[in-house]
C-alpha positions as CSV (number, residue, x, y, z in Angstrom):
1,M,-16.7,74.9,137.7
2,S,-15.5,72.0,135.7
3,T,-12.0,71.4,135.9
4,A,-12.0,68.6,133.0
5,P,-9.5,69.2,130.3
6,I,-10.7,70.4,126.9
7,L,-9.9,67.6,124.3
8,S,-8.3,68.6,121.1
9,S,-10.1,68.1,118.1
10,H,-7.7,65.4,117.0
11,V,-8.5,63.4,120.5
12,V,-12.2,63.9,119.9
13,I,-11.9,62.4,116.4
14,E,-9.7,59.4,117.7
15,N,-12.1,58.7,120.7
16,L,-15.0,58.4,118.3
17,R,-13.0,56.0,116.0
18,R,-12.2,53.9,119.0
19,G,-15.8,53.8,120.3
20,R,-15.3,56.1,123.2
21,V,-18.0,58.7,124.1
22,V,-17.4,62.5,123.6
23,T,-19.3,65.3,124.6
24,D,-21.4,67.6,122.4
25,A,-19.4,70.3,123.7
26,E,-16.1,68.6,122.6
27,F,-17.6,67.5,119.3
28,D,-19.2,71.0,118.5
29,R,-15.9,72.6,118.7
30,L,-14.8,70.9,115.4
31,F,-17.4,73.6,113.7
32,D,-17.2,77.4,113.5
33,P,-18.8,79.3,115.9
34,W,-22.1,80.2,113.8
35,V,-22.7,76.3,113.6
36,R,-22.1,75.7,117.3
37,E,-24.8,78.3,118.3
38,C,-27.6,75.9,116.4
39,S,-26.4,72.8,118.1
40,D,-29.0,72.6,121.1
41,A,-31.9,72.9,119.0
42,H,-31.0,71.7,115.5
43,W,-28.0,69.0,115.6
44,T,-28.3,65.6,116.6
45,P,-26.6,64.9,120.3
46,V,-23.7,62.8,119.9
47,A,-25.4,60.2,122.6
48,A,-28.3,59.9,119.9
49,A,-26.0,59.7,117.1
50,L,-24.2,56.7,118.7
51,R,-27.5,55.0,119.5
52,A,-28.8,55.4,116.2
53,V,-25.6,54.0,114.7
54,E,-25.9,51.0,116.7
55,W,-29.6,50.6,115.9
56,L,-29.0,50.8,112.2
57,E,-26.7,47.7,112.5
58,P,-24.2,49.0,109.9
59,S,-21.9,47.1,107.9
60,P,-19.2,47.9,105.2
61,D,-22.0,47.5,102.9
62,T,-24.5,49.6,104.5
63,R,-25.3,53.2,103.1
64,V,-27.5,55.5,105.6
65,L,-29.5,58.5,104.2
66,D,-29.6,61.1,106.9
67,V,-32.8,63.5,105.4
68,G,-31.9,67.3,106.2
69,S,-28.5,66.5,107.6
70,G,-27.8,70.2,108.6
71,C,-24.0,70.4,109.5
72,G,-23.6,66.6,109.2
73,K,-23.3,65.7,112.7
74,L,-24.9,62.3,112.5
75,C,-23.2,61.2,109.5
76,L,-19.7,62.4,110.9
77,V,-20.4,60.4,114.1
78,G,-21.7,57.4,112.1
79,A,-18.7,57.2,109.7
80,L,-16.3,57.6,112.6
81,S,-17.8,55.0,114.8
82,S,-18.8,52.4,112.3
83,P,-17.9,50.8,108.9
84,A,-20.9,52.1,107.0
85,T,-21.0,55.0,104.6
86,F,-23.4,57.9,105.8
87,V,-24.8,60.3,103.3
88,G,-26.5,63.6,104.3
89,V,-29.0,65.6,102.1
90,E,-29.2,69.2,103.0
91,R,-30.6,72.2,101.1
92,R,-28.7,75.0,102.8
93,V,-25.3,75.0,101.0
94,A,-23.4,76.6,104.0
95,L,-24.1,73.7,106.1
96,V,-23.1,71.2,103.5
97,R,-19.7,73.2,103.2
98,A,-19.3,73.1,107.1
99,A,-19.8,69.3,107.1
100,E,-17.5,68.6,104.3
101,A,-15.0,71.0,105.7
102,V,-14.8,68.7,109.0
103,A,-15.0,65.6,106.9
104,R,-12.0,66.8,104.8
105,A,-10.0,68.2,107.9
106,F,-10.0,64.7,109.5
107,A,-10.0,62.4,106.6
108,I,-13.6,61.1,107.3
109,S,-13.9,59.2,104.0
110,R,-17.4,57.5,104.6
111,A,-19.1,60.5,105.4
112,E,-20.7,62.4,102.1
113,F,-22.9,65.1,101.7
114,I,-25.3,66.3,98.9
115,H,-26.4,70.0,98.3
116,S,-30.0,69.1,97.4
117,D,-33.7,68.7,98.5
118,F,-34.4,65.4,99.5
119,P,-37.0,64.5,96.9
120,L,-34.1,64.6,94.3
121,V,-32.1,61.9,95.9
122,S,-32.9,58.4,94.7
123,W,-33.6,56.3,97.9
124,S,-33.1,52.9,96.3
125,D,-29.5,53.8,96.6
126,F,-29.5,53.3,100.3
127,D,-30.2,50.7,103.1
128,A,-31.4,52.6,106.1
129,F,-32.5,56.2,107.1
130,Y,-32.4,58.7,109.6
131,F,-34.4,61.7,110.5
132,F,-34.5,64.4,113.2
133,N,-37.6,66.5,112.5
134,P,-36.2,68.0,109.3
135,F,-39.5,69.8,108.2
136,A,-40.8,71.5,111.3
137,E,-39.0,74.9,110.1
138,Y,-41.8,75.1,107.4
139,L,-44.4,75.5,110.4
140,Y,-42.6,78.1,112.2
141,G,-41.0,80.6,109.7
142,A,-38.0,82.8,110.1
143,S,-39.7,84.3,113.3
144,H,-39.3,81.5,115.3
145,P,-36.7,81.5,117.9
146,T,-35.2,78.1,117.0
147,I,-35.1,78.7,113.3
148,I,-31.6,78.2,111.9
149,D,-31.6,81.6,109.5
150,D,-34.0,83.6,107.8
151,N,-33.9,81.8,104.5
152,T,-37.5,80.0,105.4
153,S,-40.8,81.4,105.5
154,E,-43.8,79.9,107.1
155,Q,-45.2,77.7,104.6
156,P,-47.3,74.7,105.9
157,W,-48.0,73.6,102.3
158,R,-44.3,72.8,102.2
159,F,-44.3,70.9,105.4
160,D,-47.4,68.9,104.0
161,R,-46.0,68.1,100.8
162,A,-42.5,67.0,102.5
163,I,-44.5,64.4,104.8
164,Q,-46.5,62.9,101.9
165,I,-43.2,62.3,99.9
166,V,-41.6,60.8,102.8
167,E,-44.5,58.5,103.7
168,S,-44.8,57.4,100.1
169,R,-41.2,56.7,99.9
170,L,-41.2,54.9,103.1
171,A,-44.0,52.7,101.9
172,A,-42.2,51.7,98.9
173,L,-39.0,50.5,100.9
174,P,-38.3,46.8,101.2
175,I,-39.2,44.4,104.1
176,G,-36.2,44.8,106.6
177,T,-35.4,48.3,106.2
178,R,-34.5,50.2,109.3
179,V,-35.4,53.7,109.9
180,V,-34.4,55.9,113.1
181,C,-36.2,58.8,114.0
182,Y,-35.2,61.4,116.7
183,N,-38.3,63.5,117.6
184,G,-40.1,61.8,114.5
185,Y,-40.2,63.4,111.0
186,G,-43.5,65.1,111.2
187,G,-45.6,62.4,109.8
188,D,-46.9,58.8,110.4
189,M,-44.8,55.8,109.6
190,P,-46.4,53.4,107.3
191,K,-48.4,50.6,108.8
192,N,-45.9,47.9,108.1
193,F,-43.1,49.7,110.2
194,H,-42.9,48.5,113.8
195,V,-40.8,50.0,116.7
196,K,-38.2,47.9,117.9
197,Q,-36.1,50.1,120.0
198,W,-36.8,53.5,122.0
199,Q,-34.9,55.7,124.3
200,K,-35.4,59.1,125.7
201,I,-32.3,61.4,124.9
202,N,-32.2,65.0,125.9
203,D,-36.0,65.3,126.0
204,C,-36.7,63.8,122.8
205,Y,-37.5,60.0,121.8
206,L,-35.1,58.1,119.8
207,R,-36.7,55.4,117.8
208,L,-35.9,52.6,115.5
209,W,-38.4,51.4,113.2
210,V,-38.2,48.3,111.1
211,K,-40.3,47.2,108.1
212,E,-42.1,44.0,108.3
213,A,-44.4,42.2,106.2
214,R,-47.2,42.5,108.6
215,P,-48.9,45.6,109.6
216,R,-48.5,46.9,113.2
217,P,-51.6,47.1,115.7
218,V,-53.8,50.3,115.0
219,R,-52.9,51.6,118.4
220,N,-49.5,52.4,117.4
221,T,-50.2,54.4,114.2
222,S,-49.2,58.0,115.4
223,V,-46.1,57.0,117.4
224,G,-43.9,58.1,114.4
225,R,-45.3,61.8,114.9
226,A,-42.9,64.6,115.8
227,E,-43.1,65.1,119.5
């Protein structure tokens, strides 16, 4: 049995602000129990969030959009550990409220959350993007053991539509745009996106894609799919 002390919530926040690593168990204690129960399957691990933030090369002027932000874990970690602004869009209002509660309680001013569906958000307002396989629930429905709640039925057409929208919007982004995917997003990255960094974290692959003027070799066309 571990004898390590349990860090207080304020110490967890301060450690992230100082660039120190915290565990998922420590960070997840910021949330109510019902949110913590979903962590292993649905929320970005702290280690993946910190690496994603590093790869996105955030500056004070950078605005990052997390598509399907859940309880806001990526955005909260990003806002604490970098000078950028992180914005999460999430269609479940309870998760948006959970994220906002943590941001408010600890004065995390550069983490923002939108209760909406992602196609309604203007991507031109953002410089970089993050995905953690946000549309898989449409393939499984409420009966799948890893689904967050029973608000989603099996709707493959919605999955296909979401992928089409993401692929179209990614294709329209300017050269130099950075996109980080953890376990993919379910579709292909447009051919002008190139993998610049990758790392396996908790049995899933984190990848940094950067849009360039030249298309990537054909052999890489399926790398962006969820794994």
